[in-house]
Phi, psi and omega in degrees: 000154174269192183285350181252172178243026184274130174252133175255120177255120174268130188089042191294341181263002175293158183300319179295315182297320179295329176281326183286324186304309180292330177292318178295320177300317180295333179277001176101007179265154166261137188243124167261115180257117183273125181229157181266329189255118178302337179294346182267359184303314183298323179297321179292316180296327182296331180265009173088010181258166178264116181285134175236111185270104180210152180255100185293341179296333185242003178281143177280167175301318181296320179294319177294320179298322178296321178294321185283334189308127178089355180283160176275328184196159175244137172242120177261105180234024181273160177191151181282344179086007177076174175095329180233102185305318182294317181288326176301314179295321183295321183269306189287337176247301189294313178294323179297317182288327174295322178296320178297313179297321180293322177298316178299316183295325185270355179080018176266103190279335186269126185218122178248122179256124173270107180251220174208154182299127177092002177300137186102298179293334178300327184295338180283341183247343184272139170285133178305340178280348179295138183297338181275346188299317182300317179294313181300318181291320179299315181292316181297318180293319178295319178300320181293319176300318180295318179299326183272358182281178177268004189279156170278085189264157165224127176256119181259127181240082176287163176279203179299124189282141179231173178257018179294155179292162178292139173252342184073011182228140182219166168237138178280150177303138179092350177272155180303139176070012176298134183270213182226353183246150176221129177287143177301326179295324175291325176298316179299321179293321178293317177305312181296318180298312185291331178281320183289333185245000185057036179279157171060032177291133182073021183235153165256132183234107173266128188213155181225160173305134185202219189238356184259128177307138185306318181296333177275328184281326188236111182213000000 
């Protein structure tokens, strides 16, 4: 951690980010939630975060570094939402890699990437003509750039996202009885856990809703 307790969330109006912001605030962090649409300011303020209206799709590395300077950690939870291959690549890969470079440039070592379970391995089974391929490749490529960076990274790979409430319990991929779904609320809880405890540094963690308390499963 740096001398501050500020967390910058990219993709601040996403469902996971909106759930994570108040949890991070409760854990003692101040949260800057980066959003593209000024109409979303009230939603960010309602969850206790500070809205920062900027378009990360078009921000340079230097501009992102200026935003990050002095922060304790960066959370990349942004996404194009699918449907437009060019924009998917622009946000899920290009903006993500600029954010990684900006974190290195600004001296913010802690970086949490919200990816998805199986990113990377999906490329071995998907036909490039598949509509999901562009998203899978963008996420896999961004994850790889982060792994090769100098940052204290954590890559989080939840399963198929749901709107179920948080249980505070998960199963890691590869463990017996691991399922396929992860509630967004559990993802938000995991983000808060890894930042508050410095857990899973230098690790990729694929997880699903399960039976093991998060603090025991992810350390």
